[in-house]
C-alpha positions in Angstrom: 83.6 -21.5 55.4 81.1 -21.3 58.2 81.0 -18.5 60.7 81.4 -19.5 64.4 78.7 -18.1 66.7 79.3 -18.2 70.4 76.2 -19.7 72.1 74.2 -17.4 74.2 73.8 -18.0 77.9 71.1 -20.5 78.8 69.1 -17.8 80.4 68.6 -15.9 77.1 65.3 -16.3 75.4 65.4 -15.9 71.6 62.4 -15.1 69.4 63.4 -18.2 67.5 66.1 -20.8 68.5 69.4 -19.6 67.2 69.8 -22.9 65.3 66.8 -21.8 63.2 69.0 -19.1 61.7 72.2 -21.3 61.4 70.6 -24.1 59.4 71.9 -24.6 55.8 70.7 -22.1 53.2 71.5 -20.6 49.8 74.2 -18.1 50.8 77.7 -18.6 52.0 78.9 -15.5 53.9 82.6 -15.7 54.8 82.4 -12.9 57.4 79.7 -10.8 59.2 79.4 -7.1 58.5 79.6 -4.4 61.2 76.6 -4.3 63.6 74.6 -1.3 64.8 71.8 -0.9 67.3 68.6 1.1 66.5 66.2 2.1 69.4 62.8 3.4 68.4 61.0 5.7 70.8 57.6 6.3 69.1 56.0 9.2 70.8 55.8 12.8 69.7 53.9 15.9 70.8 52.0 16.1 67.5 52.0 14.1 64.3 53.4 16.1 61.5 51.2 16.1 58.3 54.1 14.8 56.1 55.3 12.1 58.5 54.9 8.4 57.6 57.2 7.1 60.4 55.8 5.0 63.2 55.1 7.9 65.6 52.2 8.4 68.0 50.9 11.6 69.8 51.6 11.4 73.5 48.1 12.4 74.5 48.1 10.7 77.9 51.8 11.0 78.7 54.5 8.5 78.0 55.0 5.3 80.0 58.8 5.7 80.2 59.4 3.0 82.8 57.3 0.4 81.1 58.6 1.1 77.7 62.2 1.0 78.9 61.4 -2.4 80.5 60.0 -3.6 77.2 63.1 -2.4 75.3 65.4 -4.3 77.7 63.2 -7.4 77.4 63.3 -7.1 73.6 67.1 -6.8 73.7 67.4 -9.8 76.0 65.4 -11.9 73.7 67.5 -10.9 70.7 70.9 -11.4 72.3 71.4 -15.0 71.1 71.2 -13.8 67.5 74.1 -11.3 67.9 76.0 -12.9 70.7 79.7 -12.1 70.8 79.4 -9.3 68.1 80.6 -5.8 68.8 78.2 -2.9 68.3 79.7 0.0 66.3 77.0 2.6 66.7 73.7 3.3 68.5 70.9 5.5 67.1 67.9 6.5 69.2 65.2 7.7 66.9 61.5 8.3 66.8 59.0 9.9 67.2 60.7 12.5 69.4 63.2 10.8 71.7 64.0 14.1 73.4 60.5 13.7 75.1 62.1 11.1 77.3 63.8 12.4 80.4 67.6 12.4 80.4 67.4 10.0 83.4 65.5 7.5 81.3 68.0 7.8 78.4 70.8 7.4 81.0 69.3 4.2 82.4 68.5 2.8 78.9 72.1 3.3 77.8 73.3 1.7 81.0 71.1 -1.3 80.3 72.5 -1.5 76.8 76.1 -1.3 77.9 75.5 -4.1 80.5 74.3 -6.5 77.7 76.3 -5.5 74.6 80.0 -5.2 73.8 80.3 -1.6 72.4 83.2 -0.3 70.3 85.4 2.0 72.4 84.5 5.0 70.3 80.8 3.9 69.8 78.8 6.8 68.2 75.5 7.3 70.1 73.0 9.5 68.3 69.8 10.9 69.8 67.1 12.7 67.8 65.9 15.9 69.4 63.3 18.5 68.3 63.5 22.2 69.2 59.9 22.0 70.5 61.2 19.8 73.4 64.3 21.8 74.0 65.5 22.7 77.4 69.0 24.0 77.9 69.9 21.7 80.7 68.3 18.7 79.0 70.7 18.7 76.0 73.7 18.7 78.4 72.1 16.0 80.5 71.9 13.8 77.4 75.6 14.3 76.8 76.2 13.3 80.4 74.1 10.1 79.9 76.5 9.0 77.1 74.9 10.5 74.0 77.8 11.6 71.7 75.9 13.1 68.8 72.6 15.0 68.6 70.4 15.2 65.5 68.2 18.3 65.7 65.0 18.3 63.6 64.8 22.0 62.6 63.4 21.5 59.1 63.1 25.3 58.5 63.9 28.6 60.2 60.9 30.3 58.6 57.9 30.5 60.9 55.2 30.3 58.2 56.9 27.2 56.7 57.2 25.6 60.1 53.5 26.2 60.7 52.7 24.6 57.3 54.7 21.6 58.2 52.9 21.2 61.5 56.0 21.7 63.6 55.6 22.6 67.3 58.6 24.9 67.4 59.2 28.3 65.9 62.3 30.1 64.5 63.5 31.4 67.9 63.3 27.9 69.5 65.1 26.4 66.5 68.0 28.9 66.8 68.3 28.4 70.6 68.2 24.6 70.2 71.0 24.5 67.6 73.1 27.0 69.5 72.8 24.8 72.6 73.6 21.6 70.6 76.8 23.3 69.3 77.7 24.2 72.8 77.0 20.8 74.4 78.2 18.4 71.6 81.4 18.1 69.6 79.4 16.9 66.7 75.7 17.2 65.8 73.4 17.1 62.8 70.8 19.6 61.5 67.8 18.4 59.6 66.5 20.7 56.9 63.7 20.2 54.3 63.3 22.0 51.0 60.6 22.3 48.3 58.1 23.2 51.1 54.5 24.4 50.5 54.7 27.8 49.0 58.5 28.0 49.4 60.3 30.3 46.9 64.0 29.8 45.9 64.8 33.0 47.9 63.2 31.6 51.0 65.0 28.3 50.6 68.3 30.0 50.2 67.7 32.1 53.3 66.9 28.9 55.3 70.3 27.5 54.1 72.1 30.7 54.8 70.8 30.7 58.4 71.6 27.0 58.9 75.1 27.4 57.7 75.7 30.5 59.8 75.2 28.3 62.9 78.2 26.2 61.8 76.8 22.7 61.9 79.4 19.9 61.2 76.7 17.8 59.5 73.5 18.7 57.7 70.8 16.3 56.4 68.7 17.8 53.7 65.5 16.3 52.4 63.1 17.1 49.6 59.6 17.2 51.1 57.7 14.3 49.5 54.1 13.3 49.9 54.0 9.8 51.4 50.9 7.5 51.4 48.7 7.4 54.5 49.7 10.9 55.7 47.6 14.0 56.2 49.4 15.6 53.2 48.4 12.6 51.0 44.7 13.2 51.8 45.1 17.0 51.6 48.0 17.7 49.2 49.6 21.1 49.7 50.8 23.2 46.7 54.5 22.4 46.3 57.2 23.9 44.0 57.5 22.4 40.6 60.1 19.7 40.0 62.4 22.0 37.9 62.3 24.6 40.8 63.0 21.9 43.3 66.1 20.7 41.3 67.3 24.2 41.2 66.9 24.5 44.9 69.0 21.3 45.4 71.7 22.7 43.1 71.9 25.9 45.1 72.0 23.8 48.4 75.0 21.8 47.0 76.8 25.0 46.0 76.2 26.7 49.4 77.2 23.7 51.5 80.4 23.2 49.5 81.3 26.8 49.9 80.9 26.3 53.7 83.2 23.3 53.7 80.5 20.6 53.9 81.1 17.8 51.4 78.1 15.9 50.0 79.1 12.3 50.9 75.6 10.8 50.5 72.5 11.9 48.5 70.9 13.7 51.4 73.9 14.2 53.7 76.7 16.9 53.9 79.5 16.9 56.4 82.8 18.4 57.4 85.8 16.0 57.6 85.5 13.6 60.5 81.8 14.3 61.1 80.0 11.8 58.8 77.2 9.8 60.5 78.7 6.4 61.1 75.4 4.8 61.9 73.9 5.8 58.6 77.0 4.9 56.8 76.6 1.3 58.1 73.1 1.2 56.7 74.3 2.5 53.3 77.2 0.0 53.3 74.7 -2.9 53.9 75.9 -3.5 57.4 73.8 -5.3 60.0 71.5 -3.6 62.5 69.3 -4.8 65.3 66.2 -2.7 65.8 64.4 -2.7 69.1 61.2 -0.7 69.9 57.8 -0.4 68.4 57.9 -0.9 64.7 61.7 -1.2 64.6 63.3 -3.0 61.7 66.4 -5.3 61.8 68.7 -6.7 59.2 70.9 -9.5 60.5 73.4 -11.7 58.7 74.2 -15.4 59.4 76.4 -17.9 57.8 73.9 -19.0 55.1 71.2 -16.3 55.1 70.3 -12.6 55.7 67.2 -12.0 57.7 64.9 -9.0 58.1 62.7 -8.6 61.2 60.0 -6.0 62.1 58.7 -5.4 65.7 55.1 -4.9 66.6 54.1 -1.3 65.5 51.5 -0.3 68.1 53.3 0.9 71.3 50.9 -0.8 73.7 50.9 -4.1 71.7 54.7 -3.9 71.5 55.2 -3.4 75.2 52.9 -6.3 76.1 54.5 -8.5 73.4 58.1 -7.6 74.3 57.5 -8.2 78.0 56.1 -11.6 77.1 59.0 -12.4 74.8 57.0 -11.9 71.6 58.0 -8.6 70.1 58.6 -9.7 66.5 55.7 -9.2 64.0 57.6 -10.3 60.9 60.7 -12.4 60.4 61.9 -13.6 56.9 65.0 -14.4 54.9 65.9 -11.9 52.2 65.5 -13.7 48.9 68.7 -14.4 47.1 67.2 -12.8 43.9 66.5 -9.6 45.8 69.9 -9.1 47.3 71.5 -7.2 44.4 68.7 -4.6 44.6 68.7 -4.4 48.4 72.5 -3.8 48.3 72.3 -1.2 45.5 69.4 0.6 47.1 71.8 1.5 49.9 75.4 1.5 48.5 74.6 3.8 45.5 73.5 6.6 47.8 77.1 7.1 48.8 79.3 9.5 46.7 82.2 7.0 47.1 80.0 4.1 45.9 81.1 0.6 46.9 84.0 -1.9 46.4 83.1 -4.9 44.3 84.8 -7.1 46.9 82.5 -5.7 49.6 79.4 -6.6 47.5 80.5 -10.2 47.5 81.3 -10.1 51.2 78.0 -8.5 52.3 75.7 -10.6 50.0 77.5 -13.9 49.5 76.9 -13.4 45.7 79.4 -13.3 42.8 79.9 -10.1 40.8 78.2 -11.8 37.9 74.9 -11.2 39.8 75.2 -7.5 39.1 77.2 -7.6 35.9 74.3 -6.8 33.5 73.0 -4.0 35.7 76.5 -2.4 35.9 76.9 -2.6 32.2 73.6 -0.9 31.6 74.3 1.8 34.2 77.7 2.6 32.7 76.2 2.8 29.2 73.7 5.4 30.5 76.4 7.4 32.2 74.9 6.7 35.7 78.1 5.1 37.2 81.9 5.1 36.7 83.9 2.0 37.6 87.3 0.4 37.6 88.5 -3.0 38.6 87.7 -2.5 42.3 85.2 0.3 42.8 81.8 1.5 41.5 80.7 5.1 41.9 77.5 7.0 40.9 78.1 9.9 38.6 76.5 13.3 39.0 73.8 12.1 36.6 73.5 8.9 38.7 72.9 11.0 41.8 70.2 13.0 40.0 68.5 9.9 38.7 69.2 7.6 41.6 65.9 5.8 41.5 66.5 4.9 37.8 70.0 3.7 38.7 68.8 1.5 41.6 66.0 0.0 39.5 68.5 -1.5 37.1 69.2 -4.1 39.8 65.7 -5.2 40.5 65.0 -8.9 40.3 63.3 -9.9 37.0 
């Protein structure tokens, strides 16, 4: 059964003609997954030494107007590919999006609403850093239509913040989180562990302080050394792996005692406060990414496509305004779909429904049968006739579990 796509208006300009994506292919998707929108704002005050995201120091200010114009042009060009589909969530990430004035975010969200059909309860998340915190600014973002703030605290310890290259201190972090709690019904707190020189006692104190602020959602990340970062060239001394595992065990104990359930490998939330945007990623939903270096994953009747926008902000703005924002555009290989799906779905505590695997990939369950058998034999998953879930061991050795589904 083919999927009907309503034609875009004649005035729309697509990066490729929509018929290019609708031509016959190797897949047969009977329905399209939920769709999210990701907006990348690439500037920050200072590049952190561990950061491998597409972020750029705002040395000469930020061209907010021109960049917003480029985002709108990028979205206009992409509309034929998602025409008629409803957007479930929006995530504005970076960089440091809170460097943009609330008025710019207000106008950007207005431009998005004018072009896309948003779900009535559409979750709109904005990333914010305490170093860019102003009390009135957070409330102004709420007034602009942001429904959820994600505050990049990372630590409440001044020496660790300095080692991480953060531009805020403990006092600013506390003030920012308290204001986020006052201005928003739901928000996220980012925390990192296994930091340079961090002891278990210091990590526990970070968590105790974080939980004392009553966040409904916490994202907790192990500091890893990524290629092409300052830390990769000048590696700091980090806690040993055994100590890091012990830190994570203590984090899980403390969050559970505070009423936060670990619903994903790195995410803990109270009931009703899970991040719906990230859940759509983990459930192999679709997302359109606009902005410098943004990634997209879009499904069509006979193929699943990944796109990447131009990374350099100046090149991106020039390209988007000329209708040429896309740097890469390719079908996901049929042989790679099992791994791509598992890379996401196995991060969730609840795992995935076997029927949903077929719906999202267009593949039969036989495509993952051998991997599931091996994973069960190793004690990495449990399964019944309808659902597959990672075990505690599967969570601890997630990379090993995901690798079982790599193409030969």
